[in-house]
N, CA, C and O atoms as a GROMACS GRO file, in nm:
protein
  504
    1UNK      N    1  -2.349  -3.188  -1.788
    1UNK     CA    2  -2.407  -3.229  -1.660
    1UNK      C    3  -2.419  -3.109  -1.569
    1UNK      O    4  -2.529  -3.079  -1.522
    2UNK      N    5  -2.311  -3.039  -1.542
    2UNK     CA    6  -2.318  -2.915  -1.467
    2UNK      C    7  -2.340  -2.930  -1.319
    2UNK      O    8  -2.331  -3.038  -1.262
    3UNK      N    9  -2.368  -2.815  -1.258
    3UNK     CA   10  -2.380  -2.809  -1.112
    3UNK      C   11  -2.515  -2.751  -1.070
    3UNK      O   12  -2.523  -2.673  -0.974
    4UNK      N   13  -2.620  -2.788  -1.140
    4UNK     CA   14  -2.753  -2.738  -1.104
    4UNK      C   15  -2.798  -2.786  -0.967
    4UNK      O   16  -2.868  -2.714  -0.896
    5UNK      N   17  -2.757  -2.906  -0.929
    5UNK     CA   18  -2.803  -2.964  -0.804
    5UNK      C   19  -2.685  -2.994  -0.711
    5UNK      O   20  -2.643  -3.108  -0.698
    6UNK      N   21  -2.634  -2.890  -0.648
    6UNK     CA   22  -2.528  -2.907  -0.549
    6UNK      C   23  -2.589  -2.924  -0.411
    6UNK      O   24  -2.700  -2.876  -0.387
    7UNK      N   25  -2.520  -2.992  -0.320
    7UNK     CA   26  -2.571  -3.003  -0.183
    7UNK      C   27  -2.588  -2.864  -0.122
    7UNK      O   28  -2.520  -2.768  -0.162
    8UNK      N   29  -2.676  -2.853  -0.025
    8UNK     CA   30  -2.704  -2.726   0.041
    8UNK      C   31  -2.576  -2.663   0.094
    8UNK      O   32  -2.493  -2.730   0.157
    9UNK      N   33  -2.560  -2.534   0.068
    9UNK     CA   34  -2.445  -2.459   0.115
    9UNK      C   35  -2.335  -2.445   0.011
    9UNK      O   36  -2.252  -2.355   0.022
   10UNK      N   37  -2.332  -2.531  -0.090
   10UNK     CA   38  -2.229  -2.527  -0.193
   10UNK      C   39  -2.276  -2.444  -0.312
   10UNK      O   40  -2.393  -2.446  -0.350
   11UNK      N   41  -2.182  -2.370  -0.369
   11UNK     CA   42  -2.212  -2.287  -0.486
   11UNK      C   43  -2.092  -2.286  -0.580
   11UNK      O   44  -1.979  -2.311  -0.539
   12UNK      N   45  -2.119  -2.258  -0.707
   12UNK     CA   46  -2.011  -2.243  -0.804
   12UNK      C   47  -1.951  -2.105  -0.785
   12UNK      O   48  -2.021  -2.005  -0.798
   13UNK      N   49  -1.823  -2.099  -0.754
   13UNK     CA   50  -1.753  -1.973  -0.732
   13UNK      C   51  -1.695  -1.922  -0.863
   13UNK      O   52  -1.700  -1.802  -0.892
   14UNK      N   53  -1.640  -2.014  -0.941
   14UNK     CA   54  -1.576  -1.978  -1.067
   14UNK      C   55  -1.582  -2.099  -1.160
   14UNK      O   56  -1.562  -2.213  -1.118
   15UNK      N   57  -1.609  -2.073  -1.289
   15UNK     CA   58  -1.612  -2.182  -1.386
   15UNK      C   59  -1.544  -2.137  -1.514
   15UNK      O   60  -1.585  -2.040  -1.577
   16UNK      N   61  -1.441  -2.210  -1.551
   16UNK     CA   62  -1.366  -2.187  -1.674
   16UNK      C   63  -1.365  -2.319  -1.750
   16UNK      O   64  -1.405  -2.422  -1.695
   17UNK      N   65  -1.319  -2.318  -1.875
   17UNK     CA   66  -1.320  -2.443  -1.952
   17UNK      C   67  -1.242  -2.558  -1.888
   17UNK      O   68  -1.281  -2.674  -1.902
   18UNK      N   69  -1.132  -2.528  -1.817
   18UNK     CA   70  -1.050  -2.636  -1.760
   18UNK      C   71  -1.037  -2.628  -1.608
   18UNK      O   72  -0.958  -2.701  -1.550
   19UNK      N   73  -1.114  -2.540  -1.544
   19UNK     CA   74  -1.107  -2.529  -1.399
   19UNK      C   75  -1.240  -2.476  -1.344
   19UNK      O   76  -1.297  -2.380  -1.396
   20UNK      N   77  -1.286  -2.541  -1.238
   20UNK     CA   78  -1.409  -2.500  -1.169
   20UNK      C   79  -1.377  -2.498  -1.020
   20UNK      O   80  -1.307  -2.586  -0.970
   21UNK      N   81  -1.429  -2.398  -0.951
   21UNK     CA   82  -1.412  -2.391  -0.805
   21UNK      C   83  -1.550  -2.381  -0.742
   21UNK      O   84  -1.630  -2.294  -0.775
   22UNK      N   85  -1.576  -2.473  -0.650
   22UNK     CA   86  -1.699  -2.471  -0.569
   22UNK      C   87  -1.662  -2.421  -0.431
   22UNK      O   88  -1.554  -2.450  -0.381
   23UNK      N   89  -1.752  -2.347  -0.368
   23UNK     CA   90  -1.727  -2.300  -0.232
   23UNK      C   91  -1.843  -2.338  -0.141
   23UNK      O   92  -1.957  -2.353  -0.186
   24UNK      N   93  -1.811  -2.352  -0.013
   24UNK     CA   94  -1.912  -2.384   0.087
   24UNK      C   95  -1.937  -2.261   0.174
   24UNK      O   96  -1.846  -2.211   0.241
   25UNK      N   97  -2.059  -2.215   0.173
   25UNK     CA   98  -2.107  -2.105   0.257
   25UNK      C   99  -2.016  -1.982   0.254
   25UNK      O  100  -1.969  -1.938   0.359
   26UNK      N  101  -1.989  -1.926   0.137
   26UNK     CA  102  -1.905  -1.805   0.132
   26UNK      C  103  -1.967  -1.688   0.209
   26UNK      O  104  -1.899  -1.591   0.240
   27UNK      N  105  -2.097  -1.698   0.239
   27UNK     CA  106  -2.163  -1.593   0.314
   27UNK      C  107  -2.117  -1.586   0.460
   27UNK      O  108  -2.128  -1.481   0.522
   28UNK      N  109  -2.067  -1.696   0.516
   28UNK     CA  110  -2.023  -1.694   0.655
   28UNK      C  111  -1.871  -1.694   0.672
   28UNK      O  112  -1.820  -1.662   0.779
   29UNK      N  113  -1.798  -1.729   0.567
   29UNK     CA  114  -1.652  -1.731   0.576
   29UNK      C  115  -1.593  -1.596   0.537
   29UNK      O  116  -1.508  -1.587   0.448
   30UNK      N  117  -1.639  -1.492   0.605
   30UNK     CA  118  -1.587  -1.358   0.580
   30UNK      C  119  -1.582  -1.277   0.710
   30UNK      O  120  -1.578  -1.154   0.708
   31UNK      N  121  -1.582  -1.349   0.822
   31UNK     CA  122  -1.582  -1.283   0.953
   31UNK      C  123  -1.477  -1.349   1.042
   31UNK      O  124  -1.406  -1.440   0.999
   32UNK      N  125  -1.468  -1.301   1.164
   32UNK     CA  126  -1.376  -1.362   1.260
   32UNK      C  127  -1.422  -1.501   1.302
   32UNK      O  128  -1.340  -1.587   1.334
   33UNK      N  129  -1.554  -1.523   1.302
   33UNK     CA  130  -1.606  -1.654   1.342
   33UNK      C  131  -1.562  -1.763   1.244
   33UNK      O  132  -1.526  -1.873   1.285
   34UNK      N  133  -1.564  -1.732   1.117
   34UNK     CA  134  -1.522  -1.823   1.011
   34UNK      C  135  -1.432  -1.746   0.917
   34UNK      O  136  -1.481  -1.681   0.824
   35UNK      N  137  -1.301  -1.750   0.940
   35UNK     CA  138  -1.208  -1.668   0.862
   35UNK      C  139  -1.208  -1.703   0.713
   35UNK      O  140  -1.217  -1.820   0.676
   36UNK      N  141  -1.198  -1.601   0.629
   36UNK     CA  142  -1.200  -1.619   0.484
   36UNK      C  143  -1.096  -1.721   0.434
   36UNK      O  144  -1.129  -1.798   0.344
   37UNK      N  145  -0.975  -1.725   0.488
   37UNK     CA  146  -0.879  -1.826   0.439
   37UNK      C  147  -0.922  -1.970   0.465
   37UNK      O  148  -0.866  -2.063   0.407
   38UNK      N  149  -1.022  -1.988   0.552
   38UNK     CA  150  -1.071  -2.123   0.583
   38UNK      C  151  -1.192  -2.162   0.499
   38UNK      O  152  -1.254  -2.266   0.524
   39UNK      N  153  -1.227  -2.081   0.400
   39UNK     CA  154  -1.341  -2.110   0.314
   39UNK      C  155  -1.320  -2.246   0.246
   39UNK      O  156  -1.227  -2.261   0.168
   40UNK      N  157  -1.406  -2.345   0.275
   40UNK     CA  158  -1.392  -2.474   0.208
   40UNK      C  159  -1.417  -2.459   0.058
   40UNK      O  160  -1.516  -2.400   0.016
   41UNK      N  161  -1.326  -2.514  -0.021
   41UNK     CA  162  -1.339  -2.508  -0.166
   41UNK      C  163  -1.310  -2.645  -0.225
   41UNK      O  164  -1.230  -2.722  -0.173
   42UNK      N  165  -1.377  -2.674  -0.334
   42UNK     CA  166  -1.347  -2.794  -0.412
   42UNK      C  167  -1.297  -2.745  -0.547
   42UNK      O  168  -1.366  -2.671  -0.617
   43UNK      N  169  -1.178  -2.788  -0.582
   43UNK     CA  170  -1.118  -2.752  -0.710
   43UNK      C  171  -1.133  -2.869  -0.806
   43UNK      O  172  -1.097  -2.982  -0.773
   44UNK      N  173  -1.187  -2.842  -0.923
   44UNK     CA  174  -1.201  -2.940  -1.030
   44UNK      C  175  -1.119  -2.885  -1.145
   44UNK      O  176  -1.149  -2.777  -1.195
   45UNK      N  177  -1.017  -2.958  -1.189
   45UNK     CA  178  -0.932  -2.903  -1.293
   45UNK      C  179  -0.877  -3.012  -1.384
   45UNK      O  180  -0.857  -3.126  -1.343
   46UNK      N  181  -0.854  -2.972  -1.507
   46UNK     CA  182  -0.792  -3.064  -1.601
   46UNK      C  183  -0.642  -3.043  -1.597
   46UNK      O  184  -0.595  -2.929  -1.605
   47UNK      N  185  -0.568  -3.149  -1.586
   47UNK     CA  186  -0.422  -3.141  -1.577
   47UNK      C  187  -0.376  -3.148  -1.433
   47UNK      O  188  -0.453  -3.121  -1.340
   48UNK      N  189  -0.253  -3.185  -1.416
   48UNK     CA  190  -0.195  -3.201  -1.282
   48UNK      C  191  -0.202  -3.071  -1.202
   48UNK      O  192  -0.181  -2.963  -1.258
   49UNK      N  193  -0.232  -3.080  -1.073
   49UNK     CA  194  -0.238  -2.961  -0.989
   49UNK      C  195  -0.105  -2.886  -0.983
   49UNK      O  196  -0.104  -2.765  -0.961
   50UNK      N  197   0.005  -2.955  -1.002
   50UNK     CA  198   0.136  -2.890  -0.993
   50UNK      C  199   0.171  -2.811  -1.119
   50UNK      O  200   0.270  -2.737  -1.121
   51UNK      N  201   0.090  -2.826  -1.224
   51UNK     CA  202   0.116  -2.754  -1.348
   51UNK      C  203   0.091  -2.606  -1.326
   51UNK      O  204  -0.008  -2.568  -1.264
   52UNK      N  205   0.179  -2.522  -1.375
   52UNK     CA  206   0.164  -2.377  -1.358
   52UNK      C  207   0.048  -2.328  -1.444
   52UNK      O  208   0.036  -2.367  -1.560
   53UNK      N  209  -0.040  -2.242  -1.390
   53UNK     CA  210  -0.153  -2.190  -1.467
   53UNK      C  211  -0.104  -2.115  -1.591
   53UNK      O  212  -0.006  -2.041  -1.586
   54UNK      N  213  -0.176  -2.137  -1.702
   54UNK     CA  214  -0.146  -2.064  -1.824
   54UNK      C  215  -0.030  -2.121  -1.903
   54UNK      O  216  -0.003  -2.076  -2.014
   55UNK      N  217   0.039  -2.217  -1.848
   55UNK     CA  218   0.154  -2.276  -1.916
   55UNK      C  219   0.127  -2.423  -1.942
   55UNK      O  220   0.061  -2.491  -1.864
   56UNK      N  221   0.180  -2.470  -2.051
   56UNK     CA  222   0.166  -2.612  -2.085
   56UNK      C  223   0.021  -2.657  -2.076
   56UNK      O  224  -0.012  -2.746  -1.997
   57UNK      N  225  -0.065  -2.597  -2.156
   57UNK     CA  226  -0.206  -2.633  -2.157
   57UNK      C  227  -0.219  -2.784  -2.171
   57UNK      O  228  -0.157  -2.844  -2.258
   58UNK      N  229  -0.300  -2.847  -2.086
   58UNK     CA  230  -0.312  -2.992  -2.091
   58UNK      C  231  -0.375  -3.038  -2.223
   58UNK      O  232  -0.452  -2.966  -2.286
   59UNK      N  233  -0.341  -3.157  -2.263
   59UNK     CA  234  -0.400  -3.217  -2.382
   59UNK      C  235  -0.550  -3.234  -2.361
   59UNK      O  236  -0.594  -3.248  -2.247
   60UNK      N  237  -0.628  -3.233  -2.468
   60UNK     CA  238  -0.774  -3.248  -2.453
   60UNK      C  239  -0.815  -3.375  -2.379
   60UNK      O  240  -0.922  -3.378  -2.317
   61UNK      N  241  -0.734  -3.479  -2.386
   61UNK     CA  242  -0.769  -3.604  -2.318
   61UNK      C  243  -0.699  -3.620  -2.182
   61UNK      O  244  -0.700  -3.728  -2.124
   62UNK      N  245  -0.637  -3.513  -2.133
   62UNK     CA  246  -0.570  -3.517  -2.002
   62UNK      C  247  -0.673  -3.544  -1.893
   62UNK      O  248  -0.788  -3.500  -1.904
   63UNK      N  249  -0.633  -3.615  -1.788
   63UNK     CA  250  -0.728  -3.642  -1.679
   63UNK      C  251  -0.770  -3.516  -1.605
   63UNK      O  252  -0.702  -3.413  -1.610
   64UNK      N  253  -0.882  -3.528  -1.536
   64UNK     CA  254  -0.935  -3.421  -1.451
   64UNK      C  255  -0.910  -3.461  -1.306
   64UNK      O  256  -0.908  -3.580  -1.273
   65UNK      N  257  -0.891  -3.360  -1.220
   65UNK     CA  258  -0.862  -3.384  -1.079
   65UNK      C  259  -0.960  -3.307  -0.992
   65UNK      O  260  -1.002  -3.196  -1.025
   66UNK      N  261  -0.997  -3.368  -0.879
   66UNK     CA  262  -1.089  -3.308  -0.782
   66UNK      C  263  -1.022  -3.311  -0.646
   66UNK      O  264  -0.968  -3.414  -0.604
   67UNK      N  265  -1.024  -3.196  -0.577
   67UNK     CA  266  -0.959  -3.187  -0.446
   67UNK      C  267  -1.034  -3.086  -0.359
   67UNK      O  268  -1.071  -2.978  -0.405
   68UNK      N  269  -1.055  -3.122  -0.233
   68UNK     CA  270  -1.116  -3.034  -0.134
   68UNK      C  271  -1.007  -2.964  -0.056
   68UNK      O  272  -0.913  -3.027  -0.008
   69UNK      N  273  -1.020  -2.831  -0.043
   69UNK     CA  274  -0.929  -2.752   0.040
   69UNK      C  275  -1.009  -2.694   0.156
   69UNK      O  276  -1.115  -2.635   0.136
   70UNK      N  277  -0.957  -2.710   0.279
   70UNK     CA  278  -1.017  -2.647   0.396
   70UNK      C  279  -0.944  -2.519   0.430
   70UNK      O  280  -1.002  -2.428   0.490
   71UNK      N  281  -0.819  -2.512   0.392
   71UNK     CA  282  -0.734  -2.395   0.406
   71UNK      C  283  -0.629  -2.411   0.297
   71UNK      O  284  -0.620  -2.518   0.237
   72UNK      N  285  -0.550  -2.309   0.269
   72UNK     CA  286  -0.453  -2.323   0.160
   72UNK      C  287  -0.361  -2.445   0.173
   72UNK      O  288  -0.324  -2.505   0.072
   73UNK      N  289  -0.323  -2.483   0.295
   73UNK     CA  290  -0.232  -2.596   0.313
   73UNK      C  291  -0.298  -2.718   0.375
   73UNK      O  292  -0.229  -2.810   0.420
   74UNK      N  293  -0.431  -2.721   0.377
   74UNK     CA  294  -0.504  -2.834   0.434
   74UNK      C  295  -0.602  -2.884   0.328
   74UNK      O  296  -0.698  -2.814   0.292
   75UNK      N  297  -0.577  -3.005   0.277
   75UNK     CA  298  -0.661  -3.056   0.168
   75UNK      C  299  -0.664  -3.208   0.168
   75UNK      O  300  -0.583  -3.275   0.232
   76UNK      N  301  -0.762  -3.259   0.094
   76UNK     CA  302  -0.766  -3.402   0.067
   76UNK      C  303  -0.665  -3.432  -0.044
   76UNK      O  304  -0.617  -3.340  -0.110
   77UNK      N  305  -0.634  -3.558  -0.062
   77UNK     CA  306  -0.557  -3.597  -0.179
   77UNK      C  307  -0.647  -3.574  -0.301
   77UNK      O  308  -0.769  -3.579  -0.290
   78UNK      N  309  -0.586  -3.548  -0.415
   78UNK     CA  310  -0.668  -3.527  -0.534
   78UNK      C  311  -0.707  -3.662  -0.594
   78UNK      O  312  -0.629  -3.757  -0.596
   79UNK      N  313  -0.831  -3.668  -0.644
   79UNK     CA  314  -0.882  -3.785  -0.714
   79UNK      C  315  -0.879  -3.754  -0.862
   79UNK      O  316  -0.909  -3.642  -0.903
   80UNK      N  317  -0.845  -3.852  -0.945
   80UNK     CA  318  -0.841  -3.828  -1.089
   80UNK      C  319  -0.959  -3.896  -1.159
   80UNK      O  320  -1.009  -3.999  -1.115
   81UNK      N  321  -1.000  -3.833  -1.270
   81UNK     CA  322  -1.114  -3.880  -1.349
   81UNK      C  323  -1.078  -3.870  -1.497
   81UNK      O  324  -0.995  -3.788  -1.536
   82UNK      N  325  -1.142  -3.954  -1.578
   82UNK     CA  326  -1.111  -3.957  -1.720
   82UNK      C  327  -1.170  -3.840  -1.798
   82UNK      O  328  -1.121  -3.808  -1.907
   83UNK      N  329  -1.273  -3.776  -1.747
   83UNK     CA  330  -1.336  -3.667  -1.822
   83UNK      C  331  -1.401  -3.567  -1.728
   83UNK      O  332  -1.411  -3.590  -1.607
   84UNK      N  333  -1.446  -3.456  -1.785
   84UNK     CA  334  -1.506  -3.349  -1.706
   84UNK      C  335  -1.634  -3.394  -1.636
   84UNK      O  336  -1.653  -3.365  -1.518
   85UNK      N  337  -1.721  -3.465  -1.708
   85UNK     CA  338  -1.848  -3.507  -1.646
   85UNK      C  339  -1.823  -3.598  -1.526
   85UNK      O  340  -1.889  -3.584  -1.423
   86UNK      N  341  -1.728  -3.689  -1.538
   86UNK     CA  342  -1.696  -3.778  -1.426
   86UNK      C  343  -1.638  -3.698  -1.310
   86UNK      O  344  -1.669  -3.726  -1.194
   87UNK      N  345  -1.555  -3.597  -1.340
   87UNK     CA  346  -1.497  -3.513  -1.234
   87UNK      C  347  -1.606  -3.430  -1.166
   87UNK      O  348  -1.604  -3.414  -1.044
   88UNK      N  349  -1.701  -3.379  -1.244
   88UNK     CA  350  -1.812  -3.304  -1.184
   88UNK      C  351  -1.893  -3.393  -1.091
   88UNK      O  352  -1.932  -3.350  -0.982
   89UNK      N  353  -1.919  -3.516  -1.133
   89UNK     CA  354  -1.993  -3.610  -1.047
   89UNK      C  355  -1.913  -3.640  -0.920
   89UNK      O  356  -1.970  -3.648  -0.811
   90UNK      N  357  -1.781  -3.658  -0.934
   90UNK     CA  358  -1.696  -3.681  -0.818
   90UNK      C  359  -1.696  -3.562  -0.724
   90UNK      O  360  -1.697  -3.580  -0.602
   91UNK      N  361  -1.696  -3.442  -0.778
   91UNK     CA  362  -1.700  -3.320  -0.696
   91UNK      C  363  -1.832  -3.310  -0.621
   91UNK      O  364  -1.834  -3.271  -0.504
   92UNK      N  365  -1.943  -3.345  -0.687
   92UNK     CA  366  -2.073  -3.343  -0.618
   92UNK      C  367  -2.076  -3.443  -0.504
   92UNK      O  368  -2.127  -3.413  -0.396
   93UNK      N  369  -2.020  -3.562  -0.526
   93UNK     CA  370  -2.015  -3.662  -0.417
   93UNK      C  371  -1.930  -3.612  -0.302
   93UNK      O  372  -1.968  -3.628  -0.186
   94UNK      N  373  -1.817  -3.550  -0.331
   94UNK     CA  374  -1.730  -3.495  -0.226
   94UNK      C  375  -1.802  -3.384  -0.149
   94UNK      O  376  -1.793  -3.378  -0.027
   95UNK      N  377  -1.874  -3.298  -0.220
   95UNK     CA  378  -1.951  -3.191  -0.156
   95UNK      C  379  -2.060  -3.250  -0.066
   95UNK      O  380  -2.084  -3.199   0.043
   96UNK      N  381  -2.125  -3.356  -0.113
   96UNK     CA  382  -2.228  -3.422  -0.032
   96UNK      C  383  -2.169  -3.483   0.094
   96UNK      O  384  -2.227  -3.471   0.202
   97UNK      N  385  -2.052  -3.547   0.081
   97UNK     CA  386  -1.987  -3.606   0.198
   97UNK      C  387  -1.951  -3.498   0.299
   97UNK      O  388  -1.971  -3.517   0.419
   98UNK      N  389  -1.900  -3.386   0.252
   98UNK     CA  390  -1.863  -3.277   0.342
   98UNK      C  391  -1.988  -3.220   0.410
   98UNK      O  392  -1.991  -3.207   0.532
   99UNK      N  393  -2.090  -3.187   0.332
   99UNK     CA  394  -2.210  -3.123   0.386
   99UNK      C  395  -2.285  -3.214   0.483
   99UNK      O  396  -2.350  -3.166   0.576
  100UNK      N  397  -2.278  -3.345   0.461
  100UNK     CA  398  -2.351  -3.438   0.548
  100UNK      C  399  -2.272  -3.480   0.671
  100UNK      O  400  -2.324  -3.548   0.759
  101UNK      N  401  -2.144  -3.440   0.677
  101UNK     CA  402  -2.060  -3.479   0.790
  101UNK      C  403  -1.996  -3.615   0.772
  101UNK      O  404  -1.933  -3.666   0.865
  102UNK      N  405  -2.010  -3.676   0.654
  102UNK     CA  406  -1.952  -3.808   0.629
  102UNK      C  407  -1.801  -3.802   0.604
  102UNK      O  408  -1.734  -3.904   0.608
  103UNK      N  409  -1.749  -3.684   0.577
  103UNK     CA  410  -1.606  -3.667   0.553
  103UNK      C  411  -1.538  -3.628   0.684
  103UNK      O  412  -1.580  -3.532   0.749
  104UNK      N  413  -1.435  -3.700   0.724
  104UNK     CA  414  -1.363  -3.669   0.847
  104UNK      C  415  -1.259  -3.560   0.819
  104UNK      O  416  -1.141  -3.588   0.802
  105UNK      N  417  -1.305  -3.435   0.815
  105UNK     CA  418  -1.215  -3.325   0.781
  105UNK      C  419  -1.115  -3.298   0.893
  105UNK      O  420  -1.009  -3.242   0.866
  106UNK      N  421  -1.145  -3.336   1.015
  106UNK     CA  422  -1.049  -3.317   1.125
  106UNK      C  423  -0.921  -3.396   1.100
  106UNK      O  424  -0.813  -3.352   1.139
  107UNK      N  425  -0.931  -3.510   1.035
  107UNK     CA  426  -0.814  -3.594   1.009
  107UNK      C  427  -0.719  -3.530   0.908
  107UNK      O  428  -0.604  -3.573   0.897
  108UNK      N  429  -0.764  -3.429   0.835
  108UNK     CA  430  -0.678  -3.363   0.736
  108UNK      C  431  -0.580  -3.266   0.800
  108UNK      O  432  -0.481  -3.227   0.738
  109UNK      N  433  -0.605  -3.228   0.924
  109UNK     CA  434  -0.520  -3.130   0.993
  109UNK      C  435  -0.404  -3.201   1.062
  109UNK      O  436  -0.425  -3.295   1.139
  110UNK      N  437  -0.282  -3.157   1.034
  110UNK     CA  438  -0.165  -3.210   1.105
  110UNK      C  439  -0.156  -3.145   1.243
  110UNK      O  440  -0.116  -3.210   1.340
  111UNK      N  441  -0.192  -3.018   1.251
  111UNK     CA  442  -0.196  -2.945   1.377
  111UNK      C  443  -0.342  -2.907   1.401
  111UNK      O  444  -0.391  -2.811   1.341
  112UNK      N  445  -0.411  -2.982   1.486
  112UNK     CA  446  -0.554  -2.956   1.507
  112UNK      C  447  -0.582  -2.815   1.557
  112UNK      O  448  -0.506  -2.759   1.637
  113UNK      N  449  -0.690  -2.760   1.510
  113UNK     CA  450  -0.739  -2.630   1.554
  113UNK      C  451  -0.877  -2.655   1.615
  113UNK      O  452  -0.980  -2.624   1.555
  114UNK      N  453  -0.877  -2.710   1.735
  114UNK     CA  454  -1.000  -2.759   1.796
  114UNK      C  455  -1.111  -2.654   1.803
  114UNK      O  456  -1.225  -2.684   1.769
  115UNK      N  457  -1.080  -2.532   1.847
  115UNK     CA  458  -1.183  -2.430   1.859
  115UNK      C  459  -1.249  -2.402   1.724
  115UNK      O  460  -1.372  -2.395   1.714
  116UNK      N  461  -1.168  -2.386   1.621
  116UNK     CA  462  -1.223  -2.361   1.487
  116UNK      C  463  -1.301  -2.483   1.437
  116UNK      O  464  -1.410  -2.468   1.383
  117UNK      N  465  -1.246  -2.602   1.454
  117UNK     CA  466  -1.313  -2.723   1.406
  117UNK      C  467  -1.445  -2.746   1.479
  117UNK      O  468  -1.540  -2.796   1.418
  118UNK      N  469  -1.453  -2.712   1.607
  118UNK     CA  470  -1.580  -2.720   1.678
  118UNK      C  471  -1.683  -2.626   1.616
  118UNK      O  472  -1.800  -2.662   1.603
  119UNK      N  473  -1.640  -2.505   1.577
  119UNK     CA  474  -1.731  -2.410   1.512
  119UNK      C  475  -1.776  -2.463   1.376
  119UNK      O  476  -1.892  -2.448   1.338
  120UNK      N  477  -1.683  -2.527   1.303
  120UNK     CA  478  -1.718  -2.585   1.174
  120UNK      C  479  -1.818  -2.698   1.194
  120UNK      O  480  -1.911  -2.712   1.115
  121UNK      N  481  -1.799  -2.779   1.298
  121UNK     CA  482  -1.897  -2.884   1.330
  121UNK      C  483  -2.035  -2.822   1.351
  121UNK      O  484  -2.135  -2.874   1.302
  122UNK      N  485  -2.040  -2.711   1.425
  122UNK     CA  486  -2.169  -2.645   1.451
  122UNK      C  487  -2.231  -2.597   1.320
  122UNK      O  488  -2.352  -2.611   1.300
  123UNK      N  489  -2.151  -2.540   1.232
  123UNK     CA  490  -2.202  -2.490   1.104
  123UNK      C  491  -2.261  -2.604   1.021
  123UNK      O  492  -2.363  -2.588   0.956
  124UNK      N  493  -2.195  -2.719   1.026
  124UNK     CA  494  -2.241  -2.835   0.948
  124UNK      C  495  -2.351  -2.913   1.021
  124UNK      O  496  -2.411  -3.004   0.963
  125UNK      N  497  -2.376  -2.878   1.145
  125UNK     CA  498  -2.478  -2.949   1.221
  125UNK      C  499  -2.432  -3.086   1.270
  125UNK      O  500  -2.513  -3.174   1.298
  126UNK      N  501  -2.300  -3.102   1.280
  126UNK     CA  502  -2.244  -3.231   1.325
  126UNK      C  503  -2.245  -3.241   1.476
  126UNK      O  504  -2.202  -3.343   1.531
   0.00000   0.00000   0.00000
């Protein structure tokens, strides 16, 4: 299935057999206006997120997980899928929700960063 048709602003950052990372507008998240650590990413991976990389390779039928990160410690809960194609479709839906403003990303912050979130709203056209 792949990622030929991602919502505007999203791109494949890295793709491996058991892990894919999508990023939103990496062209703007490299300045003071949009700090690099705040680069929105969607992680698609086979096996539990808590599993250490390179260790205990997941079984071929292990579930896949999709999770949006707004910062290293700010993320959605992970959603699980039975296979890679289903996880890719779930990641595309999540990217569409984010890009269209349908995802309430402000609710993910325990300590709101209003100035930054206002700038993110402007970037998304919200």
